All heavy atoms as TSV, in Angstrom:
chain	resi	resn	atom	element	x	y	z
A	1	MET	N	N	-15.400	-14.395	-22.120
A	1	MET	CA	C	-13.989	-14.538	-21.812
A	1	MET	C	C	-13.198	-14.470	-23.112
A	1	MET	O	O	-13.587	-15.035	-24.114
A	1	MET	CB	C	-13.741	-15.856	-21.091
A	1	MET	CG	C	-12.285	-16.064	-20.780
A	1	MET	SD	S	-11.986	-17.506	-19.766
A	1	MET	CE	C	-12.602	-16.916	-18.227
A	2	SER	N	N	-12.070	-13.780	-23.083
A	2	SER	CA	C	-11.261	-13.630	-24.289
A	2	SER	C	C	-10.454	-14.891	-24.550
A	2	SER	O	O	-10.150	-15.662	-23.653
A	2	SER	CB	C	-10.330	-12.428	-24.163
A	2	SER	OG	O	-9.393	-12.659	-23.147
A	3	GLN	N	N	-10.121	-15.079	-25.804
A	3	GLN	CA	C	-9.292	-16.212	-26.212
A	3	GLN	C	C	-7.835	-15.800	-26.160
A	3	GLN	O	O	-7.491	-14.660	-26.403
A	3	GLN	CB	C	-9.663	-16.633	-27.632
A	3	GLN	CG	C	-11.098	-17.069	-27.787
A	3	GLN	CD	C	-11.392	-18.358	-27.025
A	3	GLN	OE1	O	-10.560	-19.248	-26.947
A	3	GLN	NE2	N	-12.568	-18.435	-26.440
A	4	GLY	N	N	-6.959	-16.717	-25.856
A	4	GLY	CA	C	-5.544	-16.415	-25.853
A	4	GLY	C	C	-4.811	-17.239	-24.822
A	4	GLY	O	O	-5.381	-18.106	-24.174
A	5	ALA	N	N	-3.535	-16.940	-24.693
A	5	ALA	CA	C	-2.720	-17.670	-23.726
A	5	ALA	C	C	-3.153	-17.290	-22.328
A	5	ALA	O	O	-3.374	-16.127	-22.021
A	5	ALA	CB	C	-1.247	-17.333	-23.938
A	6	GLY	N	N	-3.276	-18.245	-21.500
A	6	GLY	CA	C	-3.684	-17.969	-20.131
A	6	GLY	C	C	-4.613	-19.043	-19.617
A	6	GLY	O	O	-4.887	-20.036	-20.285
A	7	SER	N	N	-5.100	-18.814	-18.464
A	7	SER	CA	C	-5.914	-19.805	-17.777
A	7	SER	C	C	-7.199	-19.151	-17.292
A	7	SER	O	O	-7.223	-17.972	-16.962
A	7	SER	CB	C	-5.126	-20.349	-16.589
A	7	SER	OG	O	-5.955	-21.130	-15.765
A	8	ILE	N	N	-8.245	-19.942	-17.205
A	8	ILE	CA	C	-9.503	-19.440	-16.658
A	8	ILE	C	C	-9.460	-19.370	-15.140
A	8	ILE	O	O	-10.383	-18.869	-14.513
A	8	ILE	CB	C	-10.706	-20.284	-17.108
A	8	ILE	CG1	C	-10.613	-21.715	-16.572
A	8	ILE	CG2	C	-10.830	-20.280	-18.618
A	8	ILE	CD1	C	-11.916	-22.486	-16.695
A	9	GLU	N	N	-8.381	-19.841	-14.534
A	9	GLU	CA	C	-8.269	-19.855	-13.078
A	9	GLU	C	C	-8.399	-18.458	-12.479
A	9	GLU	O	O	-8.837	-18.304	-11.344
A	9	GLU	CB	C	-6.958	-20.508	-12.635
A	9	GLU	CG	C	-6.846	-21.971	-13.004
A	9	GLU	CD	C	-8.015	-22.800	-12.495
A	9	GLU	OE1	O	-8.397	-22.655	-11.315
A	9	GLU	OE2	O	-8.544	-23.598	-13.284
A	10	GLY	N	N	-8.015	-17.418	-13.216
A	10	GLY	CA	C	-8.141	-16.048	-12.729
A	10	GLY	C	C	-9.586	-15.665	-12.433
A	10	GLY	O	O	-9.853	-14.764	-11.645
A	11	CYS	N	N	-10.522	-16.349	-13.045
A	11	CYS	CA	C	-11.945	-16.076	-12.806
A	11	CYS	C	C	-12.378	-16.518	-11.414
A	11	CYS	O	O	-13.423	-16.099	-10.934
A	11	CYS	CB	C	-12.790	-16.783	-13.850
A	11	CYS	SG	S	-12.518	-16.212	-15.532
A	12	PHE	N	N	-11.595	-17.358	-10.765
A	12	PHE	CA	C	-11.976	-17.915	-9.474
A	12	PHE	C	C	-11.238	-17.264	-8.307
A	12	PHE	O	O	-11.361	-17.713	-7.176
A	12	PHE	CB	C	-11.725	-19.421	-9.469
A	12	PHE	CG	C	-12.450	-20.133	-10.574
A	12	PHE	CD1	C	-11.774	-20.549	-11.706
A	12	PHE	CD2	C	-13.818	-20.342	-10.506
A	12	PHE	CE1	C	-12.446	-21.184	-12.739
A	12	PHE	CE2	C	-14.498	-20.977	-11.535
A	12	PHE	CZ	C	-13.812	-21.399	-12.668
A	13	ILE	N	N	-10.501	-16.209	-8.580
A	13	ILE	CA	C	-9.726	-15.528	-7.547
A	13	ILE	C	C	-10.496	-14.314	-7.046
A	13	ILE	O	O	-11.006	-13.526	-7.835
A	13	ILE	CB	C	-8.348	-15.078	-8.089
A	13	ILE	CG1	C	-7.516	-16.295	-8.469
A	13	ILE	CG2	C	-7.613	-14.219	-7.067
A	13	ILE	CD1	C	-6.209	-15.952	-9.163
A	14	ASP	N	N	-10.584	-14.173	-5.741
A	14	ASP	CA	C	-11.158	-12.968	-5.141
A	14	ASP	C	C	-10.017	-11.959	-5.025
A	14	ASP	O	O	-9.177	-12.062	-4.136
A	14	ASP	CB	C	-11.748	-13.278	-3.767
A	14	ASP	CG	C	-12.496	-12.109	-3.173
A	14	ASP	OD1	O	-12.620	-11.069	-3.844
A	14	ASP	OD2	O	-12.956	-12.242	-2.033
A	15	TRP	N	N	-9.950	-11.000	-5.946
A	15	TRP	CA	C	-8.788	-10.122	-6.078
A	15	TRP	C	C	-8.636	-9.118	-4.951
A	15	TRP	O	O	-7.571	-8.561	-4.753
A	15	TRP	CB	C	-8.824	-9.408	-7.435
A	15	TRP	CG	C	-8.592	-10.365	-8.553
A	15	TRP	CD1	C	-9.531	-10.940	-9.360
A	15	TRP	CD2	C	-7.338	-10.914	-8.961
A	15	TRP	NE1	N	-8.951	-11.805	-10.240
A	15	TRP	CE2	C	-7.592	-11.802	-10.021
A	15	TRP	CE3	C	-6.031	-10.757	-8.531
A	15	TRP	CZ2	C	-6.590	-12.514	-10.656
A	15	TRP	CZ3	C	-5.022	-11.462	-9.175
A	15	TRP	CH2	C	-5.308	-12.325	-10.224
A	16	LEU	N	N	-9.666	-8.847	-4.154
A	16	LEU	CA	C	-9.583	-7.953	-3.002
A	16	LEU	C	C	-8.928	-6.618	-3.359
A	16	LEU	O	O	-7.918	-6.220	-2.784
A	16	LEU	CB	C	-8.826	-8.623	-1.851
A	16	LEU	CG	C	-9.413	-9.938	-1.351
A	16	LEU	CD1	C	-8.509	-10.553	-0.287
A	16	LEU	CD2	C	-10.817	-9.767	-0.834
A	17	THR	N	N	-9.487	-5.941	-4.308
A	17	THR	CA	C	-8.946	-4.650	-4.719
A	17	THR	C	C	-9.107	-3.608	-3.625
A	17	THR	O	O	-9.966	-3.728	-2.752
A	17	THR	CB	C	-9.633	-4.156	-6.006
A	17	THR	OG1	O	-11.039	-4.058	-5.773
A	17	THR	CG2	C	-9.377	-5.110	-7.172
A	18	ILE	N	N	-8.276	-2.571	-3.681
A	18	ILE	CA	C	-8.284	-1.497	-2.693
A	18	ILE	C	C	-9.052	-0.314	-3.279
A	18	ILE	O	O	-8.667	0.222	-4.318
A	18	ILE	CB	C	-6.844	-1.082	-2.330
A	18	ILE	CG1	C	-6.118	-2.274	-1.715
A	18	ILE	CG2	C	-6.841	0.113	-1.400
A	18	ILE	CD1	C	-4.632	-2.068	-1.538
A	19	ALA	N	N	-10.122	0.081	-2.614
A	19	ALA	CA	C	-10.964	1.165	-3.119
A	19	ALA	C	C	-10.276	2.526	-2.998
A	19	ALA	O	O	-10.376	3.359	-3.895
A	19	ALA	CB	C	-12.298	1.181	-2.386
A	20	ASP	N	N	-9.579	2.769	-1.906
A	20	ASP	CA	C	-8.930	4.062	-1.669
A	20	ASP	C	C	-7.475	3.814	-1.274
A	20	ASP	O	O	-7.172	3.521	-0.116
A	20	ASP	CB	C	-9.663	4.818	-0.566
A	20	ASP	CG	C	-9.148	6.231	-0.352
A	20	ASP	OD1	O	-7.993	6.538	-0.764
A	20	ASP	OD2	O	-9.887	7.038	0.223
A	21	GLN	N	N	-6.575	3.914	-2.245
A	21	GLN	CA	C	-5.169	3.601	-2.002
A	21	GLN	C	C	-4.544	4.509	-0.953
A	21	GLN	O	O	-3.783	4.042	-0.102
A	21	GLN	CB	C	-4.372	3.685	-3.295
A	21	GLN	CG	C	-4.689	2.581	-4.264
A	21	GLN	CD	C	-3.856	2.673	-5.520
A	21	GLN	OE1	O	-3.409	3.744	-5.910
A	21	GLN	NE2	N	-3.647	1.550	-6.166
A	22	ARG	N	N	-4.835	5.800	-1.006
A	22	ARG	CA	C	-4.255	6.740	-0.041
A	22	ARG	C	C	-4.660	6.362	1.384
A	22	ARG	O	O	-3.824	6.330	2.281
A	22	ARG	CB	C	-4.666	8.176	-0.358
A	22	ARG	CG	C	-4.084	8.710	-1.661
A	22	ARG	CD	C	-4.495	10.146	-1.916
A	22	ARG	NE	N	-3.966	11.057	-0.915
A	22	ARG	CZ	C	-2.715	11.537	-0.907
A	22	ARG	NH1	N	-1.884	11.186	-1.848
A	22	ARG	NH2	N	-2.328	12.362	0.031
A	23	GLU	N	N	-5.918	6.080	1.585
A	23	GLU	CA	C	-6.398	5.706	2.919
A	23	GLU	C	C	-5.777	4.385	3.367
A	23	GLU	O	O	-5.439	4.215	4.541
A	23	GLU	CB	C	-7.925	5.614	2.939
A	23	GLU	CG	C	-8.510	5.453	4.314
A	23	GLU	CD	C	-8.174	6.596	5.261
A	23	GLU	OE1	O	-8.105	7.759	4.824
A	23	GLU	OE2	O	-7.963	6.314	6.461
A	24	ALA	N	N	-5.604	3.449	2.447
A	24	ALA	CA	C	-4.986	2.173	2.780
A	24	ALA	C	C	-3.539	2.365	3.234
A	24	ALA	O	O	-3.092	1.722	4.186
A	24	ALA	CB	C	-5.041	1.221	1.580
A	25	VAL	N	N	-2.801	3.261	2.572
A	25	VAL	CA	C	-1.415	3.536	2.960
A	25	VAL	C	C	-1.376	4.178	4.344
A	25	VAL	O	O	-0.562	3.807	5.192
A	25	VAL	CB	C	-0.712	4.427	1.912
A	25	VAL	CG1	C	0.634	4.919	2.416
A	25	VAL	CG2	C	-0.544	3.676	0.601
A	26	ILE	N	N	-2.271	5.125	4.584
A	26	ILE	CA	C	-2.340	5.789	5.894
A	26	ILE	C	C	-2.614	4.758	6.994
A	26	ILE	O	O	-1.955	4.743	8.029
A	26	ILE	CB	C	-3.402	6.903	5.893
A	26	ILE	CG1	C	-2.940	8.059	4.999
A	26	ILE	CG2	C	-3.706	7.394	7.305
A	26	ILE	CD1	C	-4.020	9.070	4.682
A	27	GLU	N	N	-3.570	3.872	6.767
A	27	GLU	CA	C	-3.898	2.839	7.762
A	27	GLU	C	C	-2.720	1.898	7.984
A	27	GLU	O	O	-2.437	1.510	9.124
A	27	GLU	CB	C	-5.126	2.052	7.307
A	27	GLU	CG	C	-6.411	2.838	7.381
A	27	GLU	CD	C	-7.591	2.084	6.801
A	27	GLU	OE1	O	-7.450	0.888	6.456
A	27	GLU	OE2	O	-8.667	2.689	6.681
A	28	ASP	N	N	-2.019	1.535	6.917
A	28	ASP	CA	C	-0.865	0.646	7.056
A	28	ASP	C	C	0.244	1.302	7.875
A	28	ASP	O	O	0.843	0.661	8.749
A	28	ASP	CB	C	-0.316	0.251	5.683
A	28	ASP	CG	C	-1.221	-0.728	4.956
A	28	ASP	OD1	O	-2.122	-1.313	5.587
A	28	ASP	OD2	O	-1.017	-0.904	3.729
A	29	VAL	N	N	0.519	2.579	7.608
A	29	VAL	CA	C	1.562	3.277	8.356
A	29	VAL	C	C	1.162	3.391	9.825
A	29	VAL	O	O	1.991	3.187	10.719
A	29	VAL	CB	C	1.874	4.658	7.734
A	29	VAL	CG1	C	2.738	5.503	8.663
A	29	VAL	CG2	C	2.545	4.486	6.375
A	30	GLN	N	N	-0.097	3.689	10.098
A	30	GLN	CA	C	-0.568	3.760	11.489
A	30	GLN	C	C	-0.381	2.417	12.190
A	30	GLN	O	O	0.074	2.366	13.338
A	30	GLN	CB	C	-2.045	4.147	11.542
A	30	GLN	CG	C	-2.309	5.597	11.262
A	30	GLN	CD	C	-3.799	5.899	11.230
A	30	GLN	OE1	O	-4.603	5.116	10.744
A	30	GLN	NE2	N	-4.158	7.068	11.743
A	31	ARG	N	N	-0.713	1.332	11.500
A	31	ARG	CA	C	-0.586	-0.002	12.087
A	31	ARG	C	C	0.883	-0.342	12.364
A	31	ARG	O	O	1.222	-0.862	13.432
A	31	ARG	CB	C	-1.221	-1.044	11.169
A	31	ARG	CG	C	-1.279	-2.415	11.765
A	31	ARG	CD	C	-2.119	-3.421	10.980
A	31	ARG	NE	N	-1.920	-3.408	9.547
A	31	ARG	CZ	C	-2.797	-2.902	8.665
A	31	ARG	NH1	N	-3.918	-2.364	9.086
A	31	ARG	NH2	N	-2.554	-2.944	7.390
A	32	ILE	N	N	1.759	-0.016	11.426
A	32	ILE	CA	C	3.191	-0.284	11.622
A	32	ILE	C	C	3.743	0.579	12.744
A	32	ILE	O	O	4.478	0.100	13.612
A	32	ILE	CB	C	3.963	-0.053	10.306
A	32	ILE	CG1	C	3.527	-1.076	9.256
A	32	ILE	CG2	C	5.470	-0.114	10.541
A	32	ILE	CD1	C	3.964	-0.740	7.843
A	33	ARG	N	N	3.395	1.876	12.742
A	33	ARG	CA	C	3.907	2.795	13.764
A	33	ARG	C	C	3.498	2.341	15.157
A	33	ARG	O	O	4.238	2.460	16.121
A	33	ARG	CB	C	3.401	4.213	13.486
A	33	ARG	CG	C	3.637	5.250	14.569
A	33	ARG	CD	C	5.065	5.337	15.102
A	33	ARG	NE	N	6.008	5.757	14.098
A	33	ARG	CZ	C	7.260	5.280	14.024
A	33	ARG	NH1	N	7.707	4.398	14.874
A	33	ARG	NH2	N	8.066	5.685	13.086
A	34	SER	N	N	2.305	1.797	15.326
A	34	SER	CA	C	1.815	1.428	16.655
A	34	SER	C	C	2.231	0.028	17.085
A	34	SER	O	O	1.944	-0.381	18.211
A	34	SER	CB	C	0.291	1.559	16.712
A	34	SER	OG	O	-0.311	0.624	15.832
A	35	HIS	N	N	2.924	-0.707	16.216
A	35	HIS	CA	C	3.339	-2.064	16.574
A	35	HIS	C	C	4.437	-2.007	17.629
A	35	HIS	O	O	5.393	-1.241	17.502
A	35	HIS	CB	C	3.837	-2.814	15.337
A	35	HIS	CG	C	3.943	-4.275	15.575
A	35	HIS	ND1	N	4.978	-4.842	16.273
A	35	HIS	CD2	C	3.116	-5.286	15.217
A	35	HIS	CE1	C	4.810	-6.144	16.339
A	35	HIS	NE2	N	3.679	-6.447	15.700
A	36	PRO	N	N	4.322	-2.800	18.679
A	36	PRO	CA	C	5.289	-2.727	19.785
A	36	PRO	C	C	6.714	-3.130	19.402
A	36	PRO	O	O	7.659	-2.770	20.101
A	36	PRO	CB	C	4.712	-3.679	20.834
A	36	PRO	CG	C	3.774	-4.567	20.095
A	36	PRO	CD	C	3.266	-3.773	18.938
A	37	LEU	N	N	6.910	-3.847	18.323
A	37	LEU	CA	C	8.249	-4.273	17.934
A	37	LEU	C	C	8.954	-3.292	16.993
A	37	LEU	O	O	10.114	-3.497	16.637
A	37	LEU	CB	C	8.204	-5.663	17.289
A	37	LEU	CG	C	7.736	-6.788	18.207
A	37	LEU	CD1	C	7.679	-8.114	17.448
A	37	LEU	CD2	C	8.631	-6.903	19.428
A	38	VAL	N	N	8.268	-2.224	16.585
A	38	VAL	CA	C	8.880	-1.217	15.714
A	38	VAL	C	C	9.388	-0.076	16.591
A	38	VAL	O	O	8.602	0.613	17.237
A	38	VAL	CB	C	7.866	-0.692	14.669
A	38	VAL	CG1	C	8.484	0.402	13.821
A	38	VAL	CG2	C	7.369	-1.832	13.792
A	39	PRO	N	N	10.703	0.136	16.619
A	39	PRO	CA	C	11.262	1.213	17.442
A	39	PRO	C	C	10.716	2.581	17.027
A	39	PRO	O	O	10.507	2.845	15.843
A	39	PRO	CB	C	12.766	1.124	17.172
A	39	PRO	CG	C	12.990	-0.270	16.684
A	39	PRO	CD	C	11.745	-0.637	15.943
A	40	HIS	N	N	10.492	3.438	18.011
A	40	HIS	CA	C	9.912	4.756	17.760
A	40	HIS	C	C	10.877	5.706	17.049
A	40	HIS	O	O	10.447	6.720	16.506
A	40	HIS	CB	C	9.437	5.381	19.070
A	40	HIS	CG	C	8.323	4.624	19.694
A	40	HIS	ND1	N	7.047	4.625	19.192
A	40	HIS	CD2	C	8.292	3.803	20.768
A	40	HIS	CE1	C	6.281	3.848	19.928
A	40	HIS	NE2	N	7.011	3.328	20.900
A	41	ASP	N	N	12.175	5.377	17.048
A	41	ASP	CA	C	13.145	6.258	16.405
A	41	ASP	C	C	13.382	5.915	14.932
A	41	ASP	O	O	14.243	6.499	14.283
A	41	ASP	CB	C	14.472	6.259	17.169
A	41	ASP	CG	C	15.113	4.884	17.251
A	41	ASP	OD1	O	14.405	3.873	17.048
A	41	ASP	OD2	O	16.321	4.832	17.530
A	42	ILE	N	N	12.608	4.983	14.391
A	42	ILE	CA	C	12.706	4.623	12.979
A	42	ILE	C	C	11.554	5.286	12.227
A	42	ILE	O	O	10.389	5.049	12.546
A	42	ILE	CB	C	12.655	3.097	12.792
A	42	ILE	CG1	C	13.884	2.461	13.420
A	42	ILE	CG2	C	12.533	2.738	11.315
A	42	ILE	CD1	C	13.885	0.951	13.357
A	43	PRO	N	N	11.849	6.115	11.214
A	43	PRO	CA	C	10.761	6.731	10.449
A	43	PRO	C	C	10.097	5.724	9.519
A	43	PRO	O	O	10.744	4.804	9.011
A	43	PRO	CB	C	11.467	7.830	9.657
A	43	PRO	CG	C	12.878	7.384	9.547
A	43	PRO	CD	C	13.164	6.564	10.780
A	44	ILE	N	N	8.813	5.905	9.316
A	44	ILE	CA	C	8.027	5.067	8.411
A	44	ILE	C	C	7.405	5.996	7.374
A	44	ILE	O	O	6.791	6.999	7.722
A	44	ILE	CB	C	6.937	4.299	9.173
A	44	ILE	CG1	C	7.580	3.441	10.252
A	44	ILE	CG2	C	6.116	3.450	8.217
A	44	ILE	CD1	C	6.599	2.938	11.270
A	45	TYR	N	N	7.586	5.658	6.114
A	45	TYR	CA	C	7.103	6.503	5.025
A	45	TYR	C	C	5.946	5.830	4.313
A	45	TYR	O	O	5.807	4.614	4.350
A	45	TYR	CB	C	8.231	6.783	4.038
A	45	TYR	CG	C	9.399	7.486	4.666
A	45	TYR	CD1	C	10.467	6.773	5.186
A	45	TYR	CD2	C	9.416	8.867	4.768
A	45	TYR	CE1	C	11.534	7.415	5.791
A	45	TYR	CE2	C	10.474	9.520	5.363
A	45	TYR	CZ	C	11.532	8.795	5.873
A	45	TYR	OH	O	12.586	9.438	6.463
A	46	GLY	N	N	5.125	6.626	3.654
A	46	GLY	CA	C	4.006	6.093	2.894
A	46	GLY	C	C	4.046	6.561	1.454
A	46	GLY	O	O	4.070	7.763	1.190
A	47	TYR	N	N	4.079	5.615	0.532
A	47	TYR	CA	C	4.118	5.917	-0.893
A	47	TYR	C	C	3.163	5.018	-1.649
A	47	TYR	O	O	2.859	3.909	-1.215
A	47	TYR	CB	C	5.521	5.700	-1.463
A	47	TYR	CG	C	6.527	6.730	-1.042
A	47	TYR	CD1	C	7.244	6.573	0.132
A	47	TYR	CD2	C	6.749	7.860	-1.800
A	47	TYR	CE1	C	8.168	7.524	0.540
A	47	TYR	CE2	C	7.667	8.814	-1.406
A	47	TYR	CZ	C	8.373	8.638	-0.238
A	47	TYR	OH	O	9.285	9.580	0.156
A	48	ILE	N	N	2.728	5.497	-2.800
A	48	ILE	CA	C	1.956	4.700	-3.746
A	48	ILE	C	C	2.769	4.629	-5.031
A	48	ILE	O	O	3.271	5.653	-5.512
A	48	ILE	CB	C	0.576	5.335	-4.035
A	48	ILE	CG1	C	-0.269	5.343	-2.762
A	48	ILE	CG2	C	-0.134	4.586	-5.161
A	48	ILE	CD1	C	-1.577	6.110	-2.896
A	49	TYR	N	N	2.910	3.439	-5.573
A	49	TYR	CA	C	3.634	3.239	-6.822
A	49	TYR	C	C	2.652	3.297	-7.986
A	49	TYR	O	O	1.661	2.565	-8.009
A	49	TYR	CB	C	4.346	1.884	-6.806
A	49	TYR	CG	C	5.061	1.565	-8.096
A	49	TYR	CD1	C	6.198	2.266	-8.466
A	49	TYR	CD2	C	4.586	0.577	-8.941
A	49	TYR	CE1	C	6.861	1.975	-9.645
A	49	TYR	CE2	C	5.240	0.275	-10.119
A	49	TYR	CZ	C	6.372	0.982	-10.465
A	49	TYR	OH	O	7.028	0.702	-11.638
A	50	ASP	N	N	2.918	4.173	-8.939
A	50	ASP	CA	C	2.076	4.303	-10.125
A	50	ASP	C	C	2.605	3.346	-11.189
A	50	ASP	O	O	3.682	3.555	-11.745
A	50	ASP	CB	C	2.102	5.742	-10.641
A	50	ASP	CG	C	1.111	5.976	-11.769
A	50	ASP	OD1	O	0.899	5.063	-12.597
A	50	ASP	OD2	O	0.551	7.084	-11.836
A	51	VAL	N	N	1.851	2.291	-11.462
A	51	VAL	CA	C	2.306	1.275	-12.410
A	51	VAL	C	C	2.337	1.782	-13.851
A	51	VAL	O	O	2.997	1.192	-14.700
A	51	VAL	CB	C	1.446	-0.008	-12.341
A	51	VAL	CG1	C	1.554	-0.656	-10.973
A	51	VAL	CG2	C	-0.004	0.279	-12.683
A	52	HIS	N	N	1.658	2.886	-14.123
A	52	HIS	CA	C	1.621	3.414	-15.488
A	52	HIS	C	C	2.860	4.230	-15.837
A	52	HIS	O	O	3.331	4.180	-16.968
A	52	HIS	CB	C	0.364	4.259	-15.700
A	52	HIS	CG	C	-0.895	3.466	-15.501
A	52	HIS	ND1	N	-1.295	2.476	-16.361
A	52	HIS	CD2	C	-1.820	3.501	-14.521
A	52	HIS	CE1	C	-2.408	1.938	-15.937
A	52	HIS	NE2	N	-2.764	2.543	-14.810
A	53	ASN	N	N	3.386	4.983	-14.873
A	53	ASN	CA	C	4.545	5.824	-15.186
A	53	ASN	C	C	5.788	5.490	-14.352
A	53	ASN	O	O	6.830	6.111	-14.515
A	53	ASN	CB	C	4.197	7.311	-15.043
A	53	ASN	CG	C	3.827	7.707	-13.635
A	53	ASN	OD1	O	4.194	7.052	-12.671
A	53	ASN	ND2	N	3.082	8.795	-13.500
A	54	GLY	N	N	5.689	4.530	-13.449
A	54	GLY	CA	C	6.838	4.095	-12.668
A	54	GLY	C	C	7.246	5.036	-11.550
A	54	GLY	O	O	8.314	4.884	-10.973
A	55	GLN	N	N	6.407	6.003	-11.226
A	55	GLN	CA	C	6.758	6.971	-10.187
A	55	GLN	C	C	6.176	6.584	-8.830
A	55	GLN	O	O	5.130	5.938	-8.746
A	55	GLN	CB	C	6.250	8.357	-10.566
A	55	GLN	CG	C	6.941	8.932	-11.770
A	55	GLN	CD	C	6.451	10.352	-12.070
A	55	GLN	OE1	O	5.563	10.874	-11.417
A	55	GLN	NE2	N	7.048	10.963	-13.080
A	56	LEU	N	N	6.899	7.002	-7.782
A	56	LEU	CA	C	6.397	6.878	-6.421
A	56	LEU	C	C	5.760	8.201	-6.024
A	56	LEU	O	O	6.354	9.257	-6.228
A	56	LEU	CB	C	7.530	6.566	-5.453
A	56	LEU	CG	C	8.097	5.164	-5.486
A	56	LEU	CD1	C	9.313	5.054	-4.573
A	56	LEU	CD2	C	7.056	4.145	-5.090
A	57	MET	N	N	4.562	8.126	-5.470
A	57	MET	CA	C	3.860	9.321	-5.021
A	57	MET	C	C	3.747	9.257	-3.508
A	57	MET	O	O	3.145	8.328	-2.963
A	57	MET	CB	C	2.473	9.394	-5.662
A	57	MET	CG	C	2.529	9.452	-7.182
A	57	MET	SD	S	0.909	9.243	-7.945
A	57	MET	CE	C	0.555	7.545	-7.520
A	58	GLU	N	N	4.347	10.214	-2.843
A	58	GLU	CA	C	4.310	10.226	-1.378
A	58	GLU	C	C	2.902	10.544	-0.876
A	58	GLU	O	O	2.227	11.427	-1.384
A	58	GLU	CB	C	5.280	11.259	-0.817
A	58	GLU	CG	C	5.313	11.269	0.699
A	58	GLU	CD	C	6.293	12.276	1.271
A	58	GLU	OE1	O	6.741	13.161	0.529
A	58	GLU	OE2	O	6.596	12.169	2.462
A	59	VAL	N	N	2.484	9.815	0.145
A	59	VAL	CA	C	1.241	10.111	0.848
A	59	VAL	C	C	1.672	10.874	2.097
A	59	VAL	O	O	2.086	10.288	3.091
A	59	VAL	CB	C	0.465	8.821	1.199
A	59	VAL	CG1	C	-0.810	9.161	1.956
A	59	VAL	CG2	C	0.161	8.029	-0.060
A	60	LYS	N	N	1.625	12.191	2.003
A	60	LYS	CA	C	2.186	13.049	3.055
A	60	LYS	C	C	1.555	12.809	4.423
A	60	LYS	O	O	2.237	12.866	5.437
A	60	LYS	CB	C	2.084	14.513	2.659
A	60	LYS	CG	C	2.981	14.834	1.478
A	60	LYS	CD	C	2.937	16.285	1.107
A	60	LYS	CE	C	3.659	16.459	-0.195
A	60	LYS	NZ	N	4.783	17.276	-0.191
A	61	GLU	N	N	0.257	12.527	4.459
A	61	GLU	CA	C	-0.412	12.266	5.727
A	61	GLU	C	C	0.183	11.023	6.395
A	61	GLU	O	O	0.370	10.971	7.607
A	61	GLU	CB	C	-1.923	12.078	5.540
A	61	GLU	CG	C	-2.621	13.273	4.943
A	61	GLU	CD	C	-2.718	13.185	3.413
A	61	GLU	OE1	O	-1.890	12.508	2.782
A	61	GLU	OE2	O	-3.622	13.834	2.864
A	62	ALA	N	N	0.488	10.000	5.587
A	62	ALA	CA	C	1.054	8.764	6.117
A	62	ALA	C	C	2.477	8.996	6.626
A	62	ALA	O	O	2.837	8.537	7.717
A	62	ALA	CB	C	1.047	7.680	5.052
A	63	THR	N	N	3.275	9.726	5.855
A	63	THR	CA	C	4.641	10.006	6.257
A	63	THR	C	C	4.661	10.821	7.544
A	63	THR	O	O	5.498	10.589	8.432
A	63	THR	CB	C	5.389	10.730	5.125
A	63	THR	OG1	O	5.404	9.881	3.975
A	63	THR	CG2	C	6.810	11.055	5.516
A	64	LYS	N	N	3.720	11.743	7.690
A	64	LYS	CA	C	3.636	12.545	8.910
A	64	LYS	C	C	3.313	11.648	10.112
A	64	LYS	O	O	3.912	11.803	11.184
A	64	LYS	CB	C	2.567	13.629	8.752
A	64	LYS	CG	C	2.462	14.566	9.919
A	64	LYS	CD	C	1.441	15.664	9.652
A	64	LYS	CE	C	1.313	16.589	10.850
A	64	LYS	NZ	N	0.320	17.642	10.613
A	65	LEU	N	N	2.410	10.700	9.925
A	65	LEU	CA	C	2.064	9.776	11.014
A	65	LEU	C	C	3.228	8.847	11.359
A	65	LEU	O	O	3.360	8.396	12.494
A	65	LEU	CB	C	0.849	8.930	10.613
A	65	LEU	CG	C	-0.490	9.644	10.564
A	65	LEU	CD1	C	-1.527	8.741	9.911
A	65	LEU	CD2	C	-0.916	10.047	11.959
A	66	GLY	N	N	4.079	8.561	10.384
A	66	GLY	CA	C	5.182	7.651	10.602
A	66	GLY	C	C	6.463	8.330	11.067
A	66	GLY	O	O	7.508	7.682	11.182
A	67	LYS	N	N	6.394	9.619	11.358
A	67	LYS	CA	C	7.574	10.378	11.780
A	67	LYS	C	C	8.238	9.742	13.009
A	67	LYS	O	O	7.554	9.280	13.922
A	67	LYS	CB	C	7.180	11.811	12.095
A	67	LYS	CG	C	8.323	12.716	12.454
A	67	LYS	CD	C	7.829	14.126	12.707
A	67	LYS	CE	C	8.970	14.997	13.191
A	67	LYS	NZ	N	8.524	16.348	13.509
A	68	ALA	N	N	9.563	9.717	12.991
A	68	ALA	CA	C	10.312	9.153	14.126
A	68	ALA	C	C	10.193	10.069	15.334
A	68	ALA	O	O	10.151	11.299	15.202
A	68	ALA	CB	C	11.773	8.976	13.750
A	69	ALA	N	N	10.155	9.461	16.499
A	69	ALA	CA	C	10.045	10.236	17.751
A	69	ALA	C	C	11.410	10.709	18.207
A	69	ALA	O	O	12.413	10.152	17.961
A	69	ALA	CB	C	9.404	9.391	18.830
């Protein structure tokens, strides 16, 4: 463990990382689109935020699934 400001508490957290971000976005959009309380005329978009360059990258498959009826 490195020395410095901070706490060892981070060692005890199950971080639950996402193995495939694109697939996770697609699944999330599908889940939102199929929810009975989300109106079908509202579009749902899927994006991934790149923390390194600050850009949003559209997940076209997710946006297509979230298209308004």
